[in-house]
N, C-alpha and C positions, 0 to 999 in steps of 0.2 A: 782549423775551422772551429770557431766557438759556436755552440748552439745552446741558447739560453732557454731552459725549461720547455723543450719541444713537446708538442702533443699533450700539453696540460689540459685536462677536461675543461669544458666550457664553464662549468660552475666555479672553477678556480680562476679563470682568466677574464671573465666578464667584469667590466668596470661597474660594479654595483655597490651601493653604499654598504659599508661594513656595519653590522648591528652594533649598537653601543655596548661597550664593555665597561664595567666599573673600573675604577682606578686599580683596585686590588687584582681584578681579573686580568687586566692588561699587563700588570707587573708579572703575574704568574705565566701568562701566555708568552711574553717576550723571553723570559728566562727558560721556559721549557723548549721553545723553538730554538734557542741558542745552545741547547744540549745539556742543560743542568738536570740533575736527577731530582726526584721528589724531595729527597732529604736535603740536597743543596739549596733548592728553592725555599724549603721550609726554614732552613737556618738563615738565609738571606732576608726573609720577610717576617721571621719570628712567628711562624705558624707551624702546625703539625703536618707531617707528610700526608696524613689522611685528609686534612683540609685542602692540601694542594690537589689531591685527587678529585675531591668534590668540586673545586673551582674548575678544574680541567673538563669535567663532565659537562658543566654548565657552559663553558666556553665552546666546546665542540658543538653542542646543541645550538647555541646562538649563531655560530658562524657556518654551520652546516658542513663541517669538515670531519674526516674520519681518520686522518693520519697526522703525524708530527710534521711531515713535509708540507702537507696542504695548509696546516696551521701557520708554518713559517712563511709560506707564500702570502697569506693574508696579512700577517703582521708586517712583513717587509714590502708590501705592495708590489709583489712580483707578478708581472703579466706575461702571457705567452707571446712569443715571436710568431710571425707568420709560419704556417705549416710548411715543412720541407718535403720533397718527394720521398716516398717510402723506399729508400735505397739502402740505408745502412743503419745498424743499431746505434743507440746513443749510450755514451759512457758518462756516468755520474761519479765524481771523485769526492768523497767526504774528506774534510780536513783531517790531517794526521792528528791522532790523539796523543798528547804529551803526558807521560806517566811520571814525569819529574816535576817537583814543586818549584824548581828554580825558574824564575821568569825569563832568564836568558834562553832556556831550552824551549819554553813556550813560544817565544818569538821565533826561534829557529824552526819549530814545527809549523808555524803559520807560513813562514817564508818558503819552507820546503813544499808545503801543500800548494801554494800558489805557483811555484816553479814547475812542479809535476803536472799541474793542470794545464799550464800554458804550453809546455813542451809536448805533452801528449796530444793537445789540440793540433799541433803542427805536424806531428809524425805518425799518429796512430791510425790514419786512414778512416776515421769515423768521427762523427760529431761529439764534442765534449761540452758538457754544461759548464757555463762560466763560473769562475771561482767565487765571484761576489754573490752569486745565487746560493752556492753550496755552503759558504762559510756560516750562514745563519742556521744550518740544519743540524749542527752537532757533529760528532766525530764518527758516528756509525748509524746505520739504519735501525730504526726501532721495529719496523714491520716491513720486511723485504718486498712483499707483494704490493702493499699499499704505497710505499715510498717509490718503488719502481714505476708503478702505474701513474702516480701523480707527476713524476718527473718525465715520464715518457722514455725511461731508460731501460735498456736490456741488460746492462752490466753495472754493478756497483763496486767501486774500489775504495777500500778503507785501509787504515794503517795505524800502528802504534809506535811511539818513539820512547826508548829508555836511554838514559844518559847518566854518566857520572864524570868525574874529572879525567878519567883515562880513556873510556870507550863509549861509542854510541851504537845502539842496536835499533834498526828500523825493520819492522815486520809489515809486509803488505799482503793483502788478500783481495782477489778478484772473485766476485760471487754473481750467480745468476739472479737477476732482479726478481724473477717470477717465483723462484723456489727458495732462495737463500742458500742453495747448494754451492759450496766452495769449488771454484773452477781452477784456481791457481793460487799458490802462496809462496812467498820467498822471504828469507831473512838476510839482511845486509848488516854486517859488522864493520865498523871503522874505528880507528884510533882518533882521539881528539887532538887535532893540531890547529891549523888555521881554520877558523870557523866558516869563512866564506868558501874556501876550497872544499871543505867537508860537505857543505850544502850542495855545491856543484857536483861533487863526486857521487853523492847519494841520488841526486836527481838524474844524472846521466845513467847510473846503474838501473834505476827503476824504468826509465824510458826505454832503454835499449833491450831489456828483457821482455817488456810488454809489447813494444811497438816493433815495426819492421816486418819483413816478408815472412819470417818464421817465428815471430814473437808469440807470446802467450795468447794475446787477443786473437790474432789471425788463426792460430792453431785451433783454439776453441771454436771459432766461427766456422772453419772448414769442417771440423768434425760434426758439427750440428747440421751443416748444409748437406753433407753426404747422405744424411738420413731423409732428405726431402725428395719428393717426386720432382722430376725435371721441369714439369709444367709450372711449378709454383716458385721457381727461382726468381729472386729480385735482382736488381742491377748489382747490388753489393755482393750478393751470393755469387753471381757470374764472375765478378771481378776477383774474388778470393780464389775461386776454382781456377781461374785463368792464371793467377800468380803461381799456383802450385804446378800447373802444366808448363808454364814459361820457365820455371826454375829447373826443369829437367834438361833444358838446352838440347833436346833431341829434335830431329826433324818433325816427327809426329806430335811431340809435345808442343813445339812452337806453333805448328799449324792449329792445334786445338786451342792454344792460348789466344791466338789472333781471333778465332771464332768467338770465344767466350768474352774477350774484351769488347769486341764489336757488338755482341749481344747486350752487354752491360750498357754500352753507350746508346744503343737503340732505346733502352728502357730509361736511361737518365743521361742525356748529353752533357750534363754539368759535372759528372763524376771525374774529377781531375786525375786521380790516381789511375783510373782506367785508361785515360788518354796517355799518361806517362808510360805505363806498362805496355800499351799498344805500340808506342814509339820504340821502346826497347825491343819488343818482339820483332818489329820490322828491321831494326838494326841487326838483330841476331840472324834474321833471314838473309840480310845482305852479306854479313861477314862470313857466314858459314856456307854460302852458296845453296841455301835451302830453296830459294825461289828460281823461277825461270828467267827473270829479267832484273838485273842488278839496278838499273836506273829506276825501274818502277818501285822496287823495294826502298830505295833511298828517297824517292819522292813521297811515298807514304810515311816513311820515318819522319820527314820534315813536317808533313801535314799534321801528324799526331802530336809531335813535340810542340809545334807552334800553338795548337789548340790548348794543350796543357798550360803553357805559359800565359796565354791570353786569359784563361780562367783563373790562374793563380800565379802571379809573377814571383811569389816567394817560395815556390816548390823547388827544393834543392835538387831532387832527383831529376826533375824536368830540365833544370839548367845544365846538369851534367850531361844528360842525354843530348841536349841541343849543342853543347860544346863538342861532343864526339862527332855530331853531324857536321858541324862547321869544319872540323879537321878532315872529314871525308870529302868535303867540297873544296878543300885546299885553302881555306881562310883560317890560318893558324892564330892570327891575332884575335879574331872573334872567338875561336875555340878557347883560348886562354882567358878571355874576359868571362865567358860563360862558366868556365871551371872555377874562376875566382868567386863568381857570384854563387855558385853551388856551395862553396866552402863557407861563405858568409851566412848563407841561409841554413846550412846544415852541419855546422862544425862539431856538434855533439851527437850527430845521428850516425850510428855505425854503418847502416846501409849506404848512406851518401859517401862516407869516408872510404869504404871498400871500393865503390864504383870509381871514385875520384883517384884512388891509388892506381887502378888499371889505366885510367885516362892519362895520368901524369907519366906513367911508364911508357905508354905506346903512342899517345895522340899528340899532346902538346904540353909544354911546360918543362920543369926540371925533373927528370926521372929520379934524381937522388931524394926528392921529397916523397916518393911513392912508398918507400919502406916504412917510415914512421906513420904514414897514414893507415896502411893496412894493419900494422901492429896495434895502433890505437883502436881501430874498428874491432879487432878481435878481443881487446881488453874490455871495451865497452859492451860487447855482446858475447857473453859466454856460450850462447846458443848458436854460434856461428854456423850458418847454413853451408852446404857444399860449395856454392858458387864463391864464397869468400876465399876458399882455398884455391879455386881456379884463378882468382885475381892475384892471390899471393904468389902462386906459381909463376905467372907471367912476369910479375914484378921482380922476383928473384932471378928468373932467367935473364932478364934485361940487365940486372946487376952483375951477371956472371957467376952467380951462386947456384950452379947447376944441380948439385946433389940435393941441396935444400929445396930447389924448385921441384924436383921429382917427388920428394916426400910430400910436399903440399899438393901437387897435382893428383897424386894417388888418393887423396881424400876428397877430391872434387867429383863433379858429375862424370861418370865413366863413358857416356855415349855421346859426348859433345866433341865435334871435330876441332874446336878451338882449344880444348883441353888436350886432345890427342896430339895436336901439332907441337905444342910446347913440350910434352913428354918426349916425343920423337926427337926434337931438336936438342933437348937437354942430354938425352942418352948419347946422341951423336957427338956433342961437344966433349963428353966424358970418354969418348973412344969405345963406347958400348954399341958396336955396329949391329950386332944380332938383335938386340932389343929395339934399336931404332928402325931396322929394316922390317921387323914384325909389325910395328905400329904403322909404318908406311904402307905395307900391304893391306892392313885393315882400312886405312883411309882410302886407298884406291878402290877397294872392294865395296865398302859401305857408303862412301861419299865420292862417287866418281866425278862430280862437278866441282869438288873442293880442290883448291891449289894454294900454294904458298903466296903467289902473287895476287890471287883473288882475295885471300885473307888480308894481305897488306893493304889493298885498295878498298876493301869493303869494311874493315874493322872501324876506322882506318889505322894503319901504323904509319903515322906521319912524323914521329920523332926520328930524326936521321940515325941516331945511334942505335935505336931499337930495330929499325928496318935493316940496318947493316948487320946487326948481330943475327937476325933471323935468316937473312939471305946467306950469310957465311956458313951458318950451321946447316942450312938446307942443302948446300953443295956437297956435304958429307953423306947425305942420304937423298938422292934425287927423288922428287915426288912428281909424277906425271899427272 
């Protein structure tokens, strides 16, 4: 979702005649708005830096602006888009600053900036100001508070690129637009090989560390939200808190996630990610036996997934969720189509790849494709949340790699019945009856409505080989 200059003050967005600037003033204004320093402008126009400062004072007074961002918007005739609901913070991404004099690397930095902006707009769950707006503003904010206010942004992302013939180093920093305080920073080092592959690699790394359910942006957002009084929570706040609860995969966490996602959608019925996560919460309710009525859980799952796709047909997570639903309803061809669409829309998004790996292994498609998908997800996102390991565990179990499956599952959510079932089954297949029996006792005690057949029908496990492997292992440790 691109959001172009949201919430820009009326003084900046009104279509009023721009006071006449002299030819020299316009030359200074255009270069300053493009990110040149006083010295660079002076050298280009053959005037002293102090003269540049004098011209800028006159320009600011004539235009009635107080920041470089506002100046750039006047110079480039940027106007505000219609206001959007007060649901989520806005992210402004400044073009990556290239510290190399080589024009090749300057072009590389521009392409990298564009790719990061476009992909974050797709995956970061919050509005991102369009690249064509930001490219006129230079490579970093001059005044955090003024620039953030003028752009309507809560977060500012900036970066620097250093390159030589052997290696490229990209440094990225996320800052609070109100205070300029650094919230996150990361350095990415790569060897120089194929230039286009290098650009893709750096883009993917930045996106997957920042975006996603446990990415830097979501983590910063949740930490701030936890300090708010409950009555002041916005739709996006409720959504982020819901994601945190949902990813516990516990009965109580899932129930609270459904409440929070529902509240978010009451406040903003167009919040696509809330619909998608609500659909997944109902799918968890179905496959874990958390609800009293399996048919009702599946019906709500479908309702939420269809609403997500109606609002955003390119949402990769929603397509994957809908594919799992189709498998649950017995339409494996529709499931495979939805999963293919999920990959087309999210082939570089770690969360999508992790979910798709689980779907390939258990629902529909070729289970052999699941292992490279989950491995790629974990490479793309070094901040892999616990549920990634749950997906990896079930993929490895289906592949017959039971010892590795146990190692992965031990790193997943410890209170989820669909993690416990694969732990139990993997121990059983390795002949570790005592461990398998202990987990079976825990499932019977803590989740009395959960069963192997219920899991198979509710997840769903519709890949014949996966269903057969689960049933054969279950015979070794009967679960009532």
